[in-house]
ZAKOL-522839 format. One record per atom (N, C-alpha, C, O, CB): residue number from 1; residue in one letter; y, z, x; atom name. Coordinates in nm, 2 decimals. Atoms other than C-alpha are relative to their C-alpha. Glycine has a CB too. Layout:
     i   aa        y        z        x   at
   NUM    a        Y        Z        X   CA
...
***
This chain:
     i   aa        y        z        x   at
     1    m    -0.09    -0.12     0.01    N
     1    m    -4.82    -0.12   -22.16   CA
     1    m    -0.08     0.13     0.02    C
     1    m    -0.04     0.22     0.08    O
     1    m     0.07     0.00    -0.15   CB
     2    g     0.09    -0.13    -0.02    N
     2    g    -5.11     0.14   -22.17   CA
     2    g    -0.03     0.02     0.15    C
     2    g    -0.04     0.13     0.19    O
     2    g    -0.13    -0.01    -0.09   CB
     3    d     0.04    -0.02    -0.14    N
     3    d    -5.20     0.07   -21.80   CA
     3    d     0.13     0.05     0.07    C
     3    d     0.11     0.14     0.16    O
     3    d    -0.05    -0.15     0.06   CB
     4    e    -0.12    -0.05    -0.07    N
     4    e    -4.82     0.12   -21.70   CA
     4    e     0.01     0.15    -0.03    C
     4    e     0.05     0.22     0.06    O
     4    e     0.12    -0.08    -0.04   CB
     5    k     0.00    -0.14     0.03    N
     5    k    -4.83     0.46   -21.88   CA
     5    k    -0.10     0.08     0.08    C
     5    k    -0.07     0.19     0.14    O
     5    k    -0.02     0.02    -0.15   CB
     6    m     0.10    -0.07    -0.08    N
     6    m    -5.15     0.56   -21.71   CA
     6    m     0.03     0.01     0.14    C
     6    m     0.01     0.11     0.21    O
     6    m    -0.14    -0.06    -0.02   CB
     7    k    -0.05     0.00    -0.13    N
     7    k    -5.01     0.45   -21.38   CA
     7    k     0.11     0.11     0.03    C
     7    k     0.10     0.18     0.12    O
     7    k     0.06    -0.13     0.04   CB
     8    l    -0.11    -0.10    -0.01    N
     8    l    -4.70     0.66   -21.43   CA
     8    l    -0.05     0.14     0.00    C
     8    l     0.00     0.23     0.07    O
     8    l     0.10    -0.03    -0.10   CB
     9    q     0.06    -0.14     0.02    N
     9    q    -4.90     0.96   -21.55   CA
     9    q    -0.08     0.04     0.14    C
     9    q    -0.07     0.15     0.18    O
     9    q    -0.11     0.00    -0.13   CB
    10    l     0.07    -0.02    -0.12    N
    10    l    -5.12     0.93   -21.24   CA
    10    l     0.09     0.04     0.12    C
    10    l     0.07     0.13     0.19    O
    10    l    -0.09    -0.12     0.04   CB
    11    q    -0.09    -0.03    -0.10    N
    11    q    -4.83     0.91   -21.01   CA
    11    q     0.07     0.14    -0.01    C
    11    q     0.10     0.21     0.09    O
    11    q     0.11    -0.12     0.00   CB
    12    k    -0.06    -0.13     0.02    N
    12    k    -4.67     1.22   -21.17   CA
    12    k    -0.10     0.11     0.04    C
    12    k    -0.06     0.20     0.10    O
    12    k     0.04     0.01    -0.15   CB
    13    e     0.10    -0.11    -0.04    N
    13    e    -5.00     1.42   -21.14   CA
    13    e    -0.01     0.00     0.16    C
    13    e    -0.02     0.11     0.21    O
    13    e    -0.14    -0.04    -0.07   CB
    14    k     0.02     0.00    -0.14    N
    14    k    -5.03     1.31   -20.78   CA
    14    k     0.12     0.07     0.07    C
    14    k     0.10     0.15     0.16    O
    14    k    -0.02    -0.15     0.05   CB
    15    g    -0.11    -0.06    -0.05    N
    15    g    -4.68     1.42   -20.71   CA
    15    g    -0.01     0.15    -0.02    C
    15    g     0.02     0.23     0.07    O
    15    g     0.13    -0.05    -0.06   CB
    16    e     0.02    -0.15     0.03    N
    16    e    -4.75     1.76   -20.87   CA
    16    e    -0.10     0.06     0.09    C
    16    e    -0.08     0.17     0.14    O
    16    e    -0.04     0.02    -0.16   CB
    17    k     0.12    -0.05    -0.09    N
    17    k    -5.08     1.79   -20.67   CA
    17    k     0.06     0.03     0.14    C
    17    k     0.04     0.13     0.21    O
    17    k    -0.12    -0.10     0.00   CB
    18    q    -0.06    -0.01    -0.13    N
    18    q    -4.88     1.72   -20.35   CA
    18    q     0.09     0.13     0.01    C
    18    q     0.08     0.20     0.10    O
    18    q     0.08    -0.13     0.04   CB
    19    t    -0.09    -0.11     0.01    N
    19    t    -4.62     1.97   -20.45   CA
    19    t    -0.08     0.13     0.01    C
    19    t    -0.04     0.22     0.09    O
    19    t     0.09     0.00    -0.12   CB
    20    n     0.08    -0.12    -0.01    N
    20    n    -4.88     2.24   -20.52   CA
    20    n    -0.06     0.03     0.13    C
    20    n    -0.07     0.14     0.17    O
    20    n    -0.10    -0.01    -0.09   CB
    21    e     0.06    -0.01    -0.13    N
    21    e    -5.05     2.16   -20.20   CA
    21    e     0.09     0.06     0.11    C
    21    e     0.06     0.15     0.19    O
    21    e    -0.06    -0.13     0.05   CB
    22    v    -0.11    -0.05    -0.09    N
    22    v    -4.73     2.21   -20.00   CA
    22    v     0.02     0.15    -0.02    C
    22    v     0.02     0.22     0.08    O
    22    v     0.13    -0.08    -0.02   CB
    23    l    -0.04    -0.14     0.02    N
    23    l    -4.65     2.53   -20.17   CA
    23    l    -0.12     0.10     0.04    C
    23    l    -0.10     0.21     0.09    O
    23    l     0.05     0.02    -0.16   CB
    24    r     0.12    -0.08    -0.04    N
    24    r    -5.01     2.66   -20.12   CA
    24    r    -0.01     0.02     0.15    C
    24    r    -0.04     0.13     0.20    O
    24    r    -0.12    -0.06    -0.06   CB
    25    k     0.00     0.00    -0.15    N
    25    k    -5.00     2.58   -19.75   CA
    25    k     0.11     0.09     0.06    C
    25    k     0.08     0.17     0.15    O
    25    k     0.02    -0.16     0.06   CB
    26    k    -0.10    -0.08    -0.05    N
    26    k    -4.67     2.75   -19.71   CA
    26    k    -0.02     0.15    -0.03    C
    26    k     0.02     0.24     0.05    O
    26    k     0.13    -0.04    -0.06   CB
    27    e     0.03    -0.14     0.04    N
    27    e    -4.79     3.07   -19.89   CA
    27    e    -0.11     0.05     0.10    C
    27    e    -0.11     0.17     0.13    O
    27    e    -0.04     0.01    -0.15   CB
    28    l     0.11    -0.04    -0.10    N
    28    l    -5.10     3.07   -19.66   CA
    28    l     0.06     0.03     0.13    C
    28    l     0.01     0.13     0.20    O
    28    l    -0.10    -0.11     0.01   CB
    29    k    -0.07    -0.03    -0.13    N
    29    k    -4.88     3.05   -19.35   CA
    29    k     0.07     0.13    -0.01    C
    29    k     0.07     0.20     0.09    O
    29    k     0.09    -0.12     0.03   CB
    30    e    -0.07    -0.13     0.02    N
    30    e    -4.67     3.34   -19.48   CA
    30    e    -0.09     0.11     0.01    C
    30    e    -0.07     0.21     0.08    O
    30    e     0.08     0.00    -0.13   CB
    31    r     0.11    -0.10    -0.01    N
    31    r    -4.98     3.55   -19.54   CA
    31    r    -0.05     0.02     0.13    C
    31    r    -0.06     0.13     0.17    O
    31    r    -0.11    -0.04    -0.09   CB
    32    k     0.05    -0.01    -0.14    N
    32    k    -5.12     3.47   -19.21   CA
    32    k     0.10     0.08     0.09    C
    32    k     0.06     0.16     0.17    O
    32    k    -0.02    -0.13     0.06   CB
    33    a    -0.10    -0.05    -0.08    N
    33    a    -4.79     3.56   -19.04   CA
    33    a     0.01     0.16    -0.03    C
    33    a     0.02     0.24     0.06    O
    33    a     0.13    -0.07    -0.02   CB
    34    k    -0.01    -0.15     0.04    N
    34    k    -4.78     3.90   -19.24   CA
    34    k    -0.12     0.07     0.06    C
    34    k    -0.10     0.17     0.12    O
    34    k    -0.01     0.02    -0.15   CB
    35    r     0.12    -0.07    -0.05    N
    35    r    -5.14     3.98   -19.14   CA
    35    r     0.01     0.01     0.15    C
    35    r    -0.04     0.11     0.21    O
    35    r    -0.13    -0.09    -0.05   CB
    36    k    -0.01    -0.01    -0.15    N
    36    k    -5.07     3.90   -18.77   CA
    36    k     0.10     0.11     0.04    C
    36    k     0.07     0.18     0.13    O
    36    k     0.05    -0.13     0.05   CB
    37    k    -0.10    -0.10    -0.03    N
    37    k    -4.76     4.12   -18.78   CA
    37    k    -0.06     0.14    -0.02    C
    37    k    -0.03     0.22     0.06    O
    37    k     0.12    -0.03    -0.08   CB
    38    k     0.07    -0.12     0.04    N
    38    k    -4.97     4.40   -18.95   CA
    38    k    -0.09     0.04     0.12    C
    38    k    -0.08     0.15     0.17    O
    38    k    -0.09    -0.01    -0.14   CB
    39    v     0.10    -0.02    -0.10    N
    39    v    -5.24     4.37   -18.69   CA
    39    v     0.07     0.04     0.13    C
    39    v     0.03     0.14     0.20    O
    39    v    -0.09    -0.13     0.02   CB
    40    k    -0.07    -0.04    -0.13    N
    40    k    -4.99     4.38   -18.39   CA
    40    k     0.05     0.14    -0.02    C
    40    k     0.04     0.22     0.07    O
    40    k     0.12    -0.11     0.03   CB
    41    a    -0.06    -0.14     0.02    N
    41    a    -4.82     4.69   -18.54   CA
    41    a    -0.11     0.10     0.00    C
    41    a    -0.09     0.22     0.05    O
    41    a     0.07     0.01    -0.12   CB
    42    h     0.12    -0.09     0.00    N
    42    h    -5.16     4.85   -18.59   CA
    42    h    -0.06     0.03     0.13    C
    42    h    -0.10     0.14     0.17    O
    42    h    -0.11    -0.05    -0.10   CB
    43    l     0.05     0.00    -0.13    N
    43    l    -5.27     4.78   -18.24   CA
    43    l     0.09     0.06     0.11    C
    43    l     0.05     0.11     0.21    O
    43    l    -0.05    -0.13     0.04   CB
    44    l    -0.11    -0.06    -0.10    N
    44    l    -4.95     4.89   -18.06   CA
    44    l    -0.03     0.14     0.04    C
    44    l    -0.04     0.16     0.17    O
    44    l     0.14    -0.01    -0.06   CB
    45    p     0.02    -0.14    -0.05    N
    45    p    -5.01     5.26   -18.06   CA
    45    p    -0.13     0.02     0.09    C
    45    p    -0.13     0.09     0.19    O
    45    p     0.00     0.10    -0.12   CB
    46    r     0.13    -0.01    -0.08    N
    46    r    -5.37     5.22   -17.93   CA
    46    r     0.02    -0.06     0.14    C
    46    r    -0.04     0.00     0.24    O
    46    r    -0.11    -0.08    -0.08   CB
    47    a    -0.03     0.05    -0.13    N
    47    a    -5.25     5.00   -17.65   CA
    47    a     0.07     0.09     0.09    C
    47    a     0.05     0.11     0.21    O
    47    a     0.07    -0.13    -0.01   CB
    48    i    -0.07    -0.10    -0.07    N
    48    i    -5.00     5.26   -17.55   CA
    48    i    -0.09     0.12     0.05    C
    48    i    -0.08     0.16     0.16    O
    48    i     0.12     0.05    -0.08   CB
    49    d     0.09    -0.11    -0.03    N
    49    d    -5.27     5.53   -17.56   CA
    49    d    -0.09    -0.03     0.12    C
    49    d    -0.11     0.06     0.21    O
    49    d    -0.08     0.03    -0.11   CB
    50    r     0.09     0.04    -0.11    N
    50    r    -5.49     5.33   -17.32   CA
    50    r     0.07     0.00     0.13    C
    50    r     0.01     0.03     0.23    O
    50    r    -0.06    -0.15    -0.03   CB
    51    r    -0.08     0.01    -0.13    N
    51    r    -5.21     5.29   -17.06   CA
    51    r     0.03     0.14     0.05    C
    51    r     0.04     0.16     0.17    O
    51    r     0.14    -0.08    -0.03   CB
    52    c    -0.04    -0.13    -0.04    N
    52    c    -5.12     5.66   -17.07   CA
    52    c    -0.10     0.10    -0.05    C
    52    c    -0.07     0.17    -0.15    O
    52    c     0.15     0.02    -0.05   CB
    53    p     0.09    -0.10     0.05    N
    53    p    -5.43     5.87   -17.10   CA
    53    p     0.04     0.14     0.02    C
    53    p     0.12     0.17     0.11    O
    53    p    -0.13    -0.01     0.08   CB
    54    e    -0.04    -0.14    -0.01    N
    54    e    -5.39     6.24   -17.15   CA
    54    e    -0.07     0.06     0.12    C
    54    e    -0.19     0.02     0.15    O
    54    e    -0.03     0.08    -0.14   CB
    55    p     0.06    -0.06    -0.12    N
    55    p    -5.45     6.45   -16.84   CA
    55    p    -0.12     0.09    -0.04    C
    55    p    -0.11     0.16    -0.14    O
    55    p     0.10     0.09     0.08   CB
    56    r     0.12    -0.08     0.03    N
    56    r    -5.79     6.61   -16.82   CA
    56    r     0.02     0.14     0.05    C
    56    r     0.09     0.17     0.14    O
    56    r    -0.12    -0.05     0.06   CB
    57    q    -0.01    -0.13    -0.04    N
    57    q    -5.83     6.98   -16.80   CA
    57    q    -0.13     0.03     0.07    C
    57    q    -0.24    -0.01     0.04    O
    57    q     0.02     0.11    -0.12   CB
    58    i     0.12    -0.03    -0.09    N
    58    i    -6.06     7.11   -16.52   CA
    58    i    -0.03     0.14    -0.01    C
    58    i    -0.13     0.19     0.05    O
    58    i     0.03    -0.03     0.15   CB
***
């Protein structure tokens, strides 16, 4: 009986660990996507500036 309880407890913990792992991975993906979006938004004006340099004064 004790072994069965331990088995059930381990299965429950394993399920919780898997759930936590999935949630953690999902959160990391969301953070990465946010960072990527931020970087793109940050670099956009710089890219436009390079394409259209201001005219030089002679």
